[in-house]
C-alpha positions in Angstrom: -21.6 120.9 10.9 -25.1 122.0 10.5 -26.9 123.2 13.7 -30.6 122.6 13.9 -33.3 124.7 15.9 -36.3 122.6 16.9 -39.2 124.9 17.0 -42.3 123.2 19.1 -45.5 125.0 19.3 -47.3 124.4 22.1 -51.0 124.7 23.7 -52.3 122.5 26.6 -50.1 119.9 25.3 -48.0 119.2 28.7 -48.1 115.6 28.5 -47.3 115.5 25.1 -44.6 118.3 24.8 -42.4 116.2 27.8 -42.6 112.8 25.5 -41.3 115.0 22.5 -38.5 117.0 24.5 -37.4 113.4 26.0 -37.4 111.8 22.6 -34.9 115.0 21.3 -32.8 114.7 24.5 -32.5 110.8 23.8 -32.1 110.7 19.9 -30.8 114.1 18.6 -26.7 114.0 18.4 -26.4 116.8 16.3 -25.6 120.5 17.3 -28.9 121.8 18.4 -31.6 124.3 20.4 -35.1 123.4 21.2 -37.3 126.2 21.5 -40.9 125.7 22.5 -43.5 128.4 21.7 -46.2 128.3 24.3 -49.5 129.7 23.4 -50.8 130.8 27.0 -51.4 127.3 28.1 -53.4 126.5 31.4 -51.8 123.1 32.3 -48.1 122.3 33.4 -46.6 123.0 30.0 -44.3 125.5 31.5 -43.0 123.2 34.1 -42.3 120.5 31.5 -40.2 123.3 29.8 -38.2 124.3 32.9 -37.1 120.6 33.4 -35.7 120.5 30.2 -32.9 123.0 29.0 -35.1 124.8 25.8 -35.8 128.5 25.0 -39.3 129.2 26.0 -41.4 131.9 24.5 -44.7 131.9 26.7 -47.4 133.7 25.0 -50.1 135.1 26.8 -53.0 134.2 24.9 -53.2 131.7 22.2 -52.3 133.1 18.8 -52.3 130.0 17.0 -50.0 127.5 15.4 -48.8 129.6 12.1 -47.8 132.8 14.9 -46.3 130.3 17.1 -44.1 128.9 14.6 -43.1 132.3 13.5 -42.2 133.8 16.8 -39.7 130.6 17.1 -38.2 131.0 13.7 -37.3 134.9 14.7 -36.0 133.5 17.8 -34.1 130.9 16.0 -30.0 130.5 15.1 -29.4 127.7 13.5 -28.7 126.9 10.0 -31.6 124.3 9.5 -35.2 124.6 11.3 -37.7 122.3 12.3 -40.9 123.1 13.1 -42.1 120.0 14.9 -45.8 119.4 16.5 -45.8 118.7 20.1 -47.0 115.5 19.7 -44.1 113.7 18.0 -41.3 111.5 19.2 -38.0 112.3 17.3 -36.6 108.6 17.1 -32.8 107.1 16.5 -31.2 108.5 13.6 -34.5 110.3 12.1 -33.2 113.6 11.9 -29.7 112.6 10.7 -31.0 110.9 7.8 -33.6 114.2 7.2 -30.5 116.4 7.4 -28.6 114.2 4.5 -31.6 114.5 2.4 -32.1 118.2 3.1 -28.3 118.9 2.1 -28.2 116.5 -0.9 -28.6 119.2 -3.2 -29.1 122.9 -3.1 -32.5 122.9 -4.5 -34.4 121.2 -1.8 -36.4 123.2 0.1 -38.5 120.8 2.7 -37.9 117.6 3.9 -40.3 115.9 5.9 -40.5 112.5 7.4 -42.7 109.0 7.4 -45.4 108.3 10.1 -47.6 106.6 11.6 -50.3 109.1 11.3 -50.7 111.8 8.5 -52.5 112.3 5.6 -50.9 111.4 2.0 -47.8 109.8 1.1 -45.8 110.2 4.4 -48.1 107.7 6.2 -46.4 104.3 6.3 -47.9 101.3 5.1 -48.3 98.3 7.1 -48.9 98.3 10.5 -47.8 100.2 13.2 -45.9 97.9 15.6 -43.8 100.3 18.0 -41.9 103.5 18.2 -38.8 101.4 18.4 -39.4 98.6 16.1 -40.2 101.5 13.5 -37.5 103.2 13.8 -35.0 100.2 13.2 -36.8 99.0 10.7 -37.1 102.2 8.7 -34.1 104.7 10.0 -31.4 102.8 8.1 -29.7 105.3 5.8 -31.1 104.8 2.4 -30.8 107.6 -0.2 -32.7 105.5 -2.7 -36.2 105.8 0.1 -36.2 109.7 -0.9 -39.1 110.7 -2.8 -40.0 113.9 -4.2 -43.5 115.3 -3.7 -45.9 118.4 -3.9 -46.7 118.3 -0.2 -45.1 117.8 3.4 -47.6 117.6 6.3 -46.7 120.0 9.2 -46.5 117.8 11.8 -42.6 118.1 10.9 -41.2 120.6 8.5 -36.9 120.7 7.9 -35.8 123.6 5.7 -32.6 125.5 5.4 -32.7 129.1 6.8 -32.0 130.2 3.3 -35.9 129.1 2.5 -37.3 131.6 5.0 -35.1 134.7 4.1 -36.4 133.8 0.2 -39.8 133.1 0.8 -40.5 134.5 4.5 -42.5 133.3 7.5 -45.5 131.4 7.9 -48.9 132.8 7.0 -50.9 133.5 9.7 -54.1 134.3 7.9 -54.6 130.8 8.1 -54.4 131.1 12.5 -55.5 128.9 14.7 -54.0 126.7 12.4 -54.6 124.1 9.1 -53.2 124.7 5.6 -50.6 126.9 6.5 -48.2 124.0 5.9 -49.7 123.3 2.3 -49.2 127.2 1.5 -45.7 127.2 2.8 -45.2 124.0 0.5 -46.9 125.6 -2.3 -44.2 129.0 -1.9 -41.5 127.0 -1.7 -42.0 125.4 -5.0 -43.0 128.6 -6.3 -39.5 129.7 -5.4 -38.2 127.0 -7.5 -37.4 124.2 -4.4 -38.2 120.6 -4.4 -39.7 119.0 -1.5 -39.0 115.6 -0.3 -39.9 112.5 1.9 -37.1 111.1 3.8 -38.3 107.3 3.3 -35.3 106.3 5.6 -36.7 108.7 8.7 -39.6 107.4 10.6 -41.3 110.2 13.6 -44.2 108.9 15.7 -46.8 110.9 15.7 -49.5 110.9 18.2 -52.3 113.0 16.0 -54.0 116.0 16.0 -53.7 115.8 19.8 -54.2 119.6 20.5 -56.7 119.9 18.1 -58.5 117.3 19.8 -59.2 119.1 22.4 -62.0 121.3 20.3 -65.2 119.5 19.1 -65.4 117.6 16.0 -67.8 120.4 14.3 -65.3 123.4 15.0 -62.4 121.4 13.1 -64.5 120.4 10.2 -65.6 124.5 9.9 -61.8 125.5 10.4 -61.1 123.0 7.9 -63.3 124.6 5.3 -62.5 128.0 6.0 -58.7 127.6 5.5 -58.9 125.5 2.7 -60.8 128.4 1.2 -58.5 130.8 2.1 -55.8 128.8 0.4 -58.1 128.4 -2.6 -58.8 132.1 -2.6 -54.9 133.5 -2.5 -53.5 130.7 -5.2 -56.8 129.9 -7.4 -56.0 125.9 -6.7 -57.4 123.5 -3.9 -54.8 122.0 -1.8 -56.5 118.9 -1.6 -54.9 118.5 -5.2 -51.6 117.9 -3.9 -52.5 115.3 -1.2 
């Protein structure tokens, strides 16, 4: 039985984090550990963590999303590793189906779910009704719904420990965040791995909750800067993979 390390970076996201941790408690049946990496939050995030059985890494200041993920990866002990946004909620059966997808073949590198809020192919078609309704409709095991893709959105990344051992951790040049997920997907594909969207797994996503705390101009500038960093590193536009 594979064990899963669920790594959740957090920055001033107490209200989302509480819902995320509760969803894991309710809906994850496989052996797992939860690691919260807190980026120097000033809200009640640490109190939320103490209410749940989690490993907690409390950083004195905001080191950004990629660095937080890397701290969590270094502490993790699972066979499978999941990087999970703090503003997501797991649903009944979603992780089980994603694990089946991940271990369906040796060359599967990263698996992502379907969701209500994402750019690209992981966005559900049709209206979002409720979390329970979407999960009931979508989380029936069905390998016919798995699709190969060039990019998985970083709101939820599931991969084997072997991948980190092969290609390394997230690239912290993309701190505080954006395009580190595109970079990781690109590196996985360069190493010969396939990326799959598990169409039989729905995970709810609140959507850019932490980044909404910043103003729009700051985010636009960060997106432009980090997109250029990706182009400078690889000589290809990450937008071509959406």
